[in-house]
C-alpha positions in Angstrom: 85.3 -9.3 208.6 88.1 -8.3 206.4 90.0 -11.5 205.1 93.3 -9.8 205.7 92.6 -9.1 209.3 91.3 -12.7 209.8 94.5 -14.1 208.3 96.6 -11.9 210.6 94.6 -12.9 213.6 95.1 -16.6 212.8 98.8 -16.1 212.3 99.1 -14.3 215.7 97.1 -17.0 217.4 99.3 -19.7 215.9 102.5 -17.8 217.0 101.1 -17.2 220.5 100.1 -20.9 221.0 103.5 -22.1 219.6 105.2 -19.7 222.0 103.3 -20.9 225.0 104.1 -24.5 224.1 107.8 -23.7 223.6 108.0 -21.7 226.8 106.6 -24.7 228.7 109.2 -27.0 227.2 111.9 -24.4 228.0 110.9 -24.1 231.6 111.0 -27.9 231.8 114.5 -27.9 230.4 115.7 -25.2 232.8 114.0 -26.5 235.9 116.2 -27.8 238.7 116.6 -31.6 238.9 116.7 -33.3 242.2 118.0 -36.8 242.3 116.3 -39.4 244.5 118.4 -42.2 246.0 117.1 -44.8 248.5 113.8 -42.9 248.8 115.5 -39.6 249.8 116.4 -36.5 247.9 120.1 -36.0 247.2 121.3 -32.5 247.9 123.7 -31.2 245.1 127.3 -30.9 246.3 127.4 -27.3 245.1 124.8 -26.2 247.6 126.6 -27.9 250.5 130.1 -26.6 249.6 129.0 -22.9 249.8 128.4 -23.2 253.5 124.9 -21.8 253.0 122.0 -22.7 255.2 120.3 -25.5 253.2 116.5 -25.5 253.3 115.3 -28.7 251.5 111.7 -27.7 251.7 112.4 -24.6 249.7 114.4 -26.5 247.1 111.6 -29.1 246.7 108.9 -26.3 246.6 110.8 -24.5 243.8 111.1 -27.7 241.8 107.4 -28.4 242.2 106.5 -24.8 241.2 108.7 -25.1 238.1 107.1 -28.4 237.1 103.6 -26.9 237.6 104.4 -23.8 235.5 105.9 -26.0 232.8 102.8 -28.3 232.8 100.4 -25.4 232.6 102.3 -23.6 229.7 102.8 -26.8 227.7 99.2 -28.1 228.1 97.6 -24.7 227.4 99.9 -24.3 224.3 99.0 -27.8 223.1 95.3 -27.3 223.6 95.5 -23.9 221.9 97.3 -25.4 218.9 94.7 -28.2 218.7 92.0 -25.6 218.7 93.8 -23.4 216.2 94.4 -26.3 213.8 91.2 -28.2 214.5 90.0 -27.9 210.9 93.2 -29.4 209.5 93.1 -32.2 212.2 89.5 -33.1 211.7 89.7 -32.9 207.9 92.5 -35.5 207.8 90.7 -37.7 210.2 87.4 -37.6 208.4 89.2 -38.2 205.0 90.7 -41.3 206.4 87.4 -42.6 207.7 85.8 -41.9 204.3 88.3 -44.0 202.3 87.4 -47.6 201.5 89.1 -50.4 203.5 91.5 -51.1 200.6 92.8 -47.6 200.6 92.4 -44.8 198.0 91.5 -45.9 194.5 
């Protein structure tokens, strides 16, 4: 394989996995937050003030869906990054285990 193509592929892989990881964190940041007080969900006043028909089950389902999407994106991005940088991670770990107990000479 051409070294230039291999280097490009590695760069794109890294960019893709970092993007997945960042997207997961972004979804987590933008996900709705429901407060729980005395063992019950607290409906935000903005929803009640609009006079809309409130469906707590839909609000909770949306929050759970956003949490699941966030978890899948973040974990898949983190696993992809671990796979992408596995040589760097294992090289540092093996170098530490090869050093004598007193540290490097």
